Structures are given as structure tokens and as C-alpha cells.
N, C-alpha and C positions, 0 to 999 in steps of 0.2 A: 412709711415712705419717707417722712421728714428725717427720721433718725438715720436711715440708710444714706440719704443725700448728705447729711452732715458728716457722717463717717467717711464717705467718699471724698468730700471736700478736704477733710483733715489729711487723708491719705495723699491727696493730690498736692497739698502744701508741703508735706514731708518729702514727697517725691521730687518736687521742684528744688528743694534745698539740697537733696542728695545729688541731683543732676548737676547743679551749680558747682558743688564741691568736687564732683568727679571731673567736670570740664576744666576746672582750675588746676587740679592735680595733673590732668592729661596734658595741659599746656606747658606746665613746668617740665614734665617728662620729655615732651617733644623738643623743647628748647635745649634741654640737656643732651638729648640724643643728637640734635643737629650740631651742637658744639663738639660732641665727641666724633662726629662723622668727619669733621675737618682734618682730624689727625689720622683717621683710618685710611687704609689703602682701598682703592676701588677693586672689588673682586674681578670685574671684567678686565681691568688692566693686568692683574695678576694672571688671569686666564690666558690672555694674549701673549704674555711673556713666555709661557710654556711652549716648548717646541714639539714635544711628543704628543701624538693624538691620544695615546693610552693615558698619559698623565692628565691631559685636558679633560678627558671623559670622566676620570675619577674625581678630579677637582670640581667639576660642574655638579655632579650628583651628590658629592659629599659636603658641599658648601650650602648651609641652610639660609644664610642671609646674603645671597648673591645679588639681590636687587637693592641693597641698602643705599647705593649711590646711583649706579646706572640702572635704568628701568629695563623691563623685559623686552620692550620694543628696541632699545639700543642693542641689547644682546642679539636680537634677531638679525639686525643689520650687520653686526660683526660676524655672526656665524655663517651667513650666506656667502661671504667672500671666500673663506677657505673651503666651503662645500663645493662651490662652483669649480674651484681649482682642482679639488680631488676628483670631481667628475670628469674634468678635462683630461686628467692623466689616468683615468679609469682605475683609481686606487679603491677597490671595492670595500676593503676593511675600513678605511678612513671614511668613505661615504656612509657606510652603515652607522658608524658611531656619530657622525655629525647629524644624520637624519634622526637618530634616536634623541639627540639633544634638541633638535628642531621640533620634534613632536612634543617634548616636555615644555618648550618655550611657548608653543601655541596653546597648550593647556594653561600655562600661567597667565597668558594675556586674555584667556576666555574664548579663543577661537577653537572651540572643541571639534567642530566639523572638519576643519582643515587638519588639525592635529591627528584626528582619528584616521583620516584618509592617508596621511603620510605613514602613520604607524601600521595600518593594515597592509598597504602596498609593501612595506618593508618586511612585515611578518610572513608574507607569502614566500620570502626567500629564507625561511626558517632553517633549512639545512645548511646554508652558508654562513649563518650568524654564529658568533662565538657565544659561549654560555653566559658570559657577563653581559653582553649586549642583549641577548635574548631575554634574560630575566628582567633587565631594566626596561626593555621595550614592553614586556608583558605588564609590568607595574604601571607604566604610563597608560597603556591601553585600558587597564582596569579603571583608572581614574577618569579617563575620557568617556568610557561607556557609562560610568555611573552618572556623570554630568548630563550625558545625552539620553539617560534613562533607557538605554538598551541593555536591560538586565539579563536577557537571555544570552547575549554575547558576552556580557561581563561574567556570567557563570562559567562559560566555556574557557575564558581567559584564566579565571581563578583555578579551574581544574588543571589547566596546563601548568600554572605556577606550582600547584601541589605536586604534580607529577615530576616537576623539575627539582623537588626537594625543598621548596620554600614553604615555611610555616604560614599558612593563611586560612582564614575561616570562610565558610560559605553561607552561614545562617542569615546574614544581613541581606544577601542577594535573594535568597529564598523568600525572605519576608517581602521584598520589593516585588517579587513575582506573584505574591499572594499565596504562597505555599507555607502558611503559618505553622502548620503541624510539623512539616519537615524542618522549618527554621528552628522551631522549639527543640526538636530532637537533636539537631546539630549543635545548638547552643548548649544544651545540657551535657552532651558528650565532650564539648570543648572546655567546659568549665567545671565539670563534676569533681575532678581530682583536686583542683585548687580550692573548691568550696569545702571539701571534706577535710583538707589539711590546714585551712586558713581560719584564723580567729578574728579576721578583720570585719567588723560590723558594717563598715562602708561598702566593702565588696559584696557582702551578703545582701545588703539593701539593694544594690544595683542589680545583682543577679535575680532576685525574686521579683523586682519591678519589671525587668526585661521579660521574664517568663510570663508575668501577668499581662503585659502588653500583647505578646503573641497570642495568649489565650483569649484576650478580649477581642482582638481582631478576628479570631477564629470563631467567635460566638459563644465561647464557654465562659459565660459571665460569672457564675458563682465560683468556679474554680479559679478564675482570674482574680476575683475579689479576695479569696483566701491568700493567694500568693502576694498580692499587693499589700494586704494588711500585715503579713509577715515582714515585708520590706519596710513598712512604716515603723514597726517595733525596732527593727535593726538600726534604722537611721536615727531614731530617737535615742537609743542607747549610745550610738556613736557621738551624738552632739553633747552628751553629758560629760564626755572626756574633755577636761580643761587643758590638756597638754598638746592638743593638735594645733598646727600652724594656722595662720589667718587664711592663707590660700586654700588650705584643705577644708577649713571651716566654711568658707564661701562656696566651695564645690558641694559640701554636704547640704548646705541650705538650699542650693539650687536643686539637688537631687530630691530633697524632701518636697520641694514644690512640685516636681514632676510626679512624685509618688502620690501626693495629695490630689493633683489634677486627674490622675488615673483612677483614684478612688472615686472622685466626683463623676467620672464617665461611667464607672460601674453602677453607681447609684442612679445616674440618669437612665441607663439602659434597664434598670429595675423599676423605672417609673417613680423613683423617690426623688422628685425634682427639687423639693425644698431642702432635703438633706444634701443634695449634690452641690448646691450653690456655694457654701463656704469653702469646700475643697477646690472647686474650680477657680474661685477668686484667689485662693492661696497660690494656686499654680500660676495665675496671671502675675501676681506680685513677684514671685520668685523669678519668672521668666524675664520681666522687665529689669530687675536688678542685675541678673546675669548678663543681659544684653546692653548694659550700661545706659538704661533709660530709653533705648530704642524699642520699636515695636516689631518683633520678629514674626515669622509665620506662625510659630507656636502660640504666641500671644493672641494673634488674630483668630486662629482656629478655636482657642479657648473662649474668646468672646462669642463666637458662634454657638458653642455649647451652652454658655450662660444665657444667651438670648433665647435659645430653644427651651431652657428650663423656665424662664420667665413667661414665655408663651404658653407653656403647659399649665402654669399656675395662674394664667390670665392676668399677669401684670404687664399689660401692653406698653405702659409708659417706659419702664426700664428695658423691656425687650427692644423697643424702638431706639433707645439711647445706645445700646450695644450694637445694633445693626447699623446705625448711623456712624458709629466709630469705625466699624469695618470698612464702610465706604470711604471714609477719610483716609484710611491707611492703605487702601488698595493700590494707590500710585507708588507707595514705598515698598509694600510687601505684597507679593503675588499670592493672595489668599485663595481659599477654596470657593471659587465663584459658583460652582454647582450647588454647594450646600447653602451659600448665601441666598441665591435666588429661591431655593426651596423654602428657607426661613421667611423671606420677604413675602412669598405667596401665602404662607400660613398666617403671617401677621395680618395681612390685609383681609384674609378670609375671616379671621376672628374680629377684625375691626369693621366688618360689614362694608368692605370696599371690593366687591366682586370684580370690577373692571381692572383695578390695580393688581388684584390677586391673579387674574387671568394673564395679564401682561408678564408678570414675573414668572408665572408657571410656564408660559411659552418659552421664556429665556432658559428656564431650568431644563425643560425637555430638550431644547436645542443643544445645550451644553452637555447634557447627559448622554445624548445620542452620539456625540463625538468622542466620548470617553471610552465606552465599553459596550459593544453590540451584544455580547453574550449575556450580560446582566440586564440589558435593556428590556427584554421580554417581560421579566418579572416586575421590575420597578415601573416601567412605562404603563403597563396595563393597570397595576394597582393604583397608580397616581391618577390616571385618567378616570378610572371608576370613582376614585375619591373626590376629584374635583368636578367632573362633569355630571356624575349621577348622585352625588351626595344629597343635594337638595331634593331630587326626585324621590330618593328612597325615604327621606324624612317626610315628604308630602304623602307618599303612599302609606307609610306607617301611621301618620296622623289620621288619614282617611279610614284606615282599617279600624283604628281605635274609636273614631267617631261612629263608624258603622255598627260596631259592637255596642256602643253606648246607646245608639238609636234603637237597636233591636231590643235592648234591655228595657228602654223606656216604653217601647210599643207593648212589650209583654206586660209591663206593670200597668199600663193604661187599660189594656184589654181585661186584665184581671179585675181592675177597679170597676170597669163597665159591667162585667158579669156579676160581680158582687152587688153592684147597685141595682141591676135588673132584678136579681133574686129578692132584694130587700124592698123594692118598690111594689106597692099594691096596685097602683093605677096603671092600666095598659098604655094610656096616653104618654105618661112619663117614661114608661119602658120604651115605647116607640121612639120618643124624642132622644132618649139616651142612646138607643141603638143607632139612630141616624147620626148623632154627633160622633159616636165612636167610629162609625163607618167612614165619615168624612175625614176624621183624623187619621184613620188607618190608610185611606187612599192617599192622603197627602204624604204620609211617611213612606208608603210604598213607592210613590213617584220620586221622593228624595233618595231612597235606596237605589232605585233604578238609575237615577242621574249619577249618583256616586259610583255605582258599578260601571257605568259607561265611562266615567272619568278614569277609573282605575284601569279599565281595559285599554283606553287610549294611551295612558301612561306606560303600560306594559309594551304596547306596540312601539311607542316612541323609544323606549329603552332598547328594544330589539334593534331598531334602526340605528340608534347610537352605537350599540355594540358592533353592528355590521360596519358602521363607519370607522370605528376604532380599529377593527381588524383590517379594513381597507387601508387606513393610514399607516398602520404598522407594516403592512405588505409594501406600500409605496416607499416608506422610509428604509426598509431593508433593501429594496431595489436601488435606492439612492446609494446605500452603503456598497452594494455590489458594483454599481457604476464607478464609485470612487476607487474601489479596489482595482477595477479594470484600468482606470486612468493611471493609478499608481503602478500597475504592471507594465504599462507602456513606457513609463518614465523610469523603470528600474532595469538595470543591466545585469545584476546578479541573478544567475539561474536559480539558485536556492531560494532567493527572495521571491522571484517570480512564481516558483512552484508553491511556496507558502501562501502567496497572495491568491493564486488560483484555487488552492484548497480552501482558503477562507471564503472566497467568493462562492464556491460550490456549497459550503455549509450555510452561508447566508441565503442562497437560493432555496435550499431545502426548507429552511424555516419560513421564508416568504411564501412558499407554495402552501404551507399549512394554513396561513392566514388568508390566502386567496381562496382556498377551498371552504374555509369557515364562512366568509362573507358571501360566498356563492350558494351556501346551503340554506334551506329553510330552517332547519334545526341547527342552532348555533352551538349546541352542547357536544355534538359528535362529528367525526369526520369519516366519510366512506373511504376505507383504506384501499380498496381496489383501484378507484379512480386516482387517488393520491399517489400510490406506488407506480401506476402506469405513467402519470405525468412526470414524477421524479426520475424514473428510469429513462424516459425519452429525453429529458433535459440532460442527464449525464451522458447518455449515448451520443447526443449531438456533439458533445465536447470531444469525444474520441471517435469521430466519424471516419478516420482513416481505415480502421478495421472494424468499426462498429456495425457495418452492413452484414457481416458474417457471424455476428454474435446474437443469438436469439435469447430473449428474456421471457420466461414463463412465470406468470403470476397467478396465485390462487388465494384470493382474499375477498371473494364476492360477499360473503356474509359477515365480514368484520367491520364493525364501527367502533371507533375509539374516541375518547375525549382528548383534548389538546395536550394535557399533561403527559399522556402516554404516546400520543402520535408524534410529537416533536423528537423525543429520544429515538424512537424507531426510525423516523425519517433521517436523522443524523447518522445512525448506525448504518442504514442502507446506503447513504451517500458514501461513507467510508468504504464499505465492502464492495459496492459496485465499481467505485473508482479503482480500488486495488485490483479487482478482477481484470478490468480493461488494461490497467498499466502493467500488471505482472503475470496474470494467469494465462493469457493467450498470446502466443507469439504472433508477429505480424504475418497476416495472410492466412492464419489457421481459423477453422470454424470452431464454434463452441456454444455452450448453453449455460444459462444462468437460471436457477429455479428459486422462486421466492414464494413462501406460503405463510399465511397468518390465519390460524384455525383455532376456534374455541372448542376445547375438549369436553368430555362428559363431566369432569369434576369442576367445570367452570374456569379452569385455568386456560390461559392462551399460549399456544405454541407458535413461536416466531422462528422460522427456519430459512436459512440461506445456504445454497450450495452451488458450485460450478464444477465443470469437468475439465478444468484447465490444468496447469502445471503443478498446482498444490503449493503448500507452504515449504519454505527451505528446510533442509534437514537440520534438526536441533533447534528449531524455532520454538521459543517458549513465550506465551502471551503474558505470563506473570512478570517476566524480567525484561520484556521488550521495552526499549526506550523511545519507540516511535510515537509521535504525537497522535497518529491515527489510532493505534492500539490502546494508548492511554485514554483517549477520548471514548472509545468503545467500552472500556472497563468502567469508566465513570458513568456513562449513560446506562449501562447494565445495572449498576448500583442504584441509579435513579429509578429504574423499573423494579427495584427490589429482586433482581435476578443476578445470574452470573453467566459468564461465557462458557459454552460447551463446544468443543471442537473435535471432529472426527477426521483424522488425517490418513486413515487406512484405505479409504476408497480413492478412486481417481479424482483428482482435484481436491476440494476441501469442503467441509460442511460445518457451518456454525448454527447453533440453535439455542434459544432462550425460552424459559418458562416464566411467566409472570401472571399475576392476578388481574 
């Protein structure tokens, strides 16, 4: 411990010297730049001297240092005047170009919402925009959606750019959407030719490191480790070249730090926490040097990884030091608060401070709930069991071991008694021995009965806790549904409203599962007949305009499923029933929906859904359909280890799935 602190102190001293030299050099550069600025022309003045809007448009987007004298806010004030004048004379071409410039200016000042609003309203007039304005507007929208984290919209914009003939990649947006496999495939396609024809070790290192990151996020740890190790060899070979420039060398050192930090993450996910620490610390050092001594989000996230490693090897002192450092930098860098609260809870749990652990765990759950409701089911239940029932499980296990130990002791004592009785010649001593043995046996039996009663009470308490967990999960999902309803009321976009309503319907389907669980005596299974009836009634109430004439027939009386299979089936039914009401039956027509869930002789379960409506559109292919509903059904079928079967030859449509 002392050696590590001494090394850390030496690194800190070196770091302070480096920062001082950097700040001194930066001050000299700033002074020189300010001196040079006095003789340079202001780009804004040059812009205003131009009379033609076409030339102004090109000058604005082709000038990289346009804010070297006049700020972006000054540009905004100057652009508004000619824009108002163009609107007054209804010069649409001029208005379009000025509004494109205006959207870029709002991006530059950080007002992303307003910039996106202007750009979206302008893009609705796509047919009237010239190619030059359209492409520039799409590029600005791409940057705005990235800052607003609207990656689904950003993906649409990039596809429009690609259709317009602009060379642009999609893999980074796929990665932000969590589609890491798709991102990796796009990345390989985009870079394969250059990789095969290039001998640049720096490029190879970056390529294999990026591949490793995608694989790591996708959960393929061992394959990711192989690619990242290849990247490490390439960057080491590149750094041996003495002819590279200083700037290129610094970039290579930073890339090496990123590669080593990714190696550390691989080791950490393999539970090799001691091996991971040197790589993670190397990544922190490289990140701080690259960020000129500042603490970026990358650095703070790596601190979290290091703290987790120290927690796992029970070095609570260093783990606390890194967690405290994260707190100190949270005002400067918006770090991962969800992960931080999880680490703090684990720290206090290991430090025997259950009250503090509970406080941070509640914060963690609250933040986690607001991030992603789809992953919440898995993580929330596992963490609740881990924190709420961990001590009870340990107690039950100890009691079980003690019970077995006591049974063994009783057997040994009884054996000793019988041996003693057979060896004793005197009846009185035999009687005394039997009495003593009986008294001890009675005492031990009472002890066993007491322990059995304690175990039974613990199991009852666990069942109550599990019911409470399901009840809380149901309540939280209802809160999410209410929030979606509120958002729907505050949303004007019809597509957004439809998306929110669909999301709310899926949340209700999952909430209903947990409601049925805590209402059941048996927490392990769900009676599917009752669940499907409730779910159908809930969906039918949404489409009540023509729902009174649609009859739903359900055959699942003998079906009971666990929650892992019931949730996918509920979500699939939610999509299919909703689609039937929306598309299969015209307004005012009568119709029937048939749902069956039957266990066949080979113990496989047949899940069948059909209606007698209008059927699927001609040429409809589930494998290539891009709708979210069909994609969701395919994924849920995979989760059931099944596949979609569709019969389109009868009236309406029939879906069926076989699963174990």
C-alpha cells in the first residue's frame, strides 16, 4: 500500500510540472494569437461586405475560423436582420439559406433544441430546397441530433445524406443505438479495403481497437480481447518508428492508452481484477495527458472501473479514494452517476455500513429506472435480490450447515451411547447412560425443531419480500406508463405520440405480469388464461371505437408459464392484438381473434394467434420488414428459442410459435 501511494505521489508531482509547462506554453500561444488577430480581418465584416446570398452561404460554411474575432452570438444578431428582410419580401431561396446558417449558429452556441427546431421545420420543405442547401442542412441536423442524443433521427438523416451521394458512415450511430453487431459489420465494410491495402500500423491499431470495443459492448469478451491485443502489437510497432512527427507520436501515445484501458476492461470482465489495474491506470494517464491535464468523462469512467477492481480485491481504502475523486470531478465532468451509486452501494456493503449502502442503492435504482425500462426488469430484480435477500440467503445457508452438523453430532453421540451400553456390565450404569442420552437427544430435537421453524419463517418472509418486489416493479412500470401518458399529452408529433402509445402498451403488458405474480400464491408461474384475458381487455379498451364488435377467443386454461416465458409471450400478444385492431378490421366491421396456448404430447408448447381480418399486405416479408413491432416479435421469438411461422393463405392471418 505504501509503495503504491509513493508511486502515485511521484506521478502527481510529475503531472503538476507537466501542467505548469503546458499552461506557460499555452499563454505564450494565446498572446501570439491575440497579437496576430489585430492585423487579421474580421470574418463577420468580410461576410457582410458580400452582396450575393450564394457567396455569403459558401463563405460561411467554408470559413473554419469564422469566430476568431466576432463571437457566434454577434453573428446571430447580424444574420437576423437580413433574414427578416428576406422574409418581408418573401424571397424563399434567401430565407432557406439564411435559416440554414441560423441553425448552424445555434449549434455553435450550444442551443441545440432551437437549432434542431429551425432545421426540422426547414427540412419539411425538402422539395423546394436546392441540393447545396439540402446537404448542408442535413449535415447540421446530423450534428444537432448527435448532441441531443436522438440517434434514431440521426440515423434517418445519415441515410438521407447517403442517398444524396454524400460519403458518410453509419456505424457510430448504430453503436449509440446499442446495435453493436450491426455497427461492427458496417465498420468492417467501411474500412476493410483500406486495411488490406495499407501498411500503416497506426491505422491497424485503431481499427482493431474499435472492433474490440464493439465486441466488448456486445458481450463477446474473449473475441474482443483477441482484437485489442492485436491493436496493442500494432501500436507498439508504430511507436518504434523514430521518424514520426511529435503530433503523430502524441496521438499514438493516446491511442495506446485507450487500447490498454480496453485491455483492462476485458481483464475486469474476466474477473482478473489485479491484472486489470495496471492497464486501467495507463489509460487514465494517457487520457489526462491528451486532455491537457483536465479530467474528462473518459478519465472519470476509468476511475470507476479502477474503484470496482479495488472493491473486488477488498482494497477498500484505494477504492474509496477513487470514488471520492469521482465526486470531486462530477461538477466539472458529467460522469456515469448510475455506475457511481452502484459502486458506492457495494463499497458500503463491504464496509459493513448497510444504511449507507441502502441509501446509495436507492439512488442507483432511481437513476437506473429513468435510463432504460426494457433492461430494468433484469437488473432491478437481480440487484433487489442481491441487496435485500443476500443476508437472508447467507443466514439460511448457515442454518442448513449447522443443522447438518448437529445431525452428525447426534448420530455420533447415539453411537457412543450404544457402544457404552454394550460395554457396561451394570444395569444401573446402562440406565443412567440411556437417560443421559435421551435427555441430550430431546434437547437436540428441540433445537432442530426451533431451527426448522426459523427456516420456515425465513422462507415465508422471502416469499413476502418477493411479492413486494413484484408489486414495486408493477408500480414502477405504472409510473413509467403515466410518464409516457404525460409526455403524449405534451407532444404534438403524431408519429411521436404513436410511438409513446406503443411504448405505454408494452409497459402495461409487463406490469400486468408482475401484478399476476404478486397476486398468485405460487410465485414461480403465471396462469396464462387469466393473464391473456386481462391483457386483451386492456388493449381492447384502447381501441373501443370498434372494439365492441371484435370478439377475442382464448384457449389457455391449462397453461402455466414462468415469468421468463410469460413476458415475451405477453409482449408478442400486445403487438399482434394491437396490429389486428389497427389494421385487420375496417371501422364498423365485425371480426374474431383466436388465441391458444396448448401443451402438446411431446411437451412442446404451441402458441397460436389468428384473426379473420384483412390479412397481411401483399408481398409482406417478416424477415425484411423494418417495423419496430415485427423486429420486436422476431427478437422475442428468439428469446423463446422459437421462430415466427405465418400462414397467409387463409382469411386473415395466422401466426404460430413452438417452444419448450
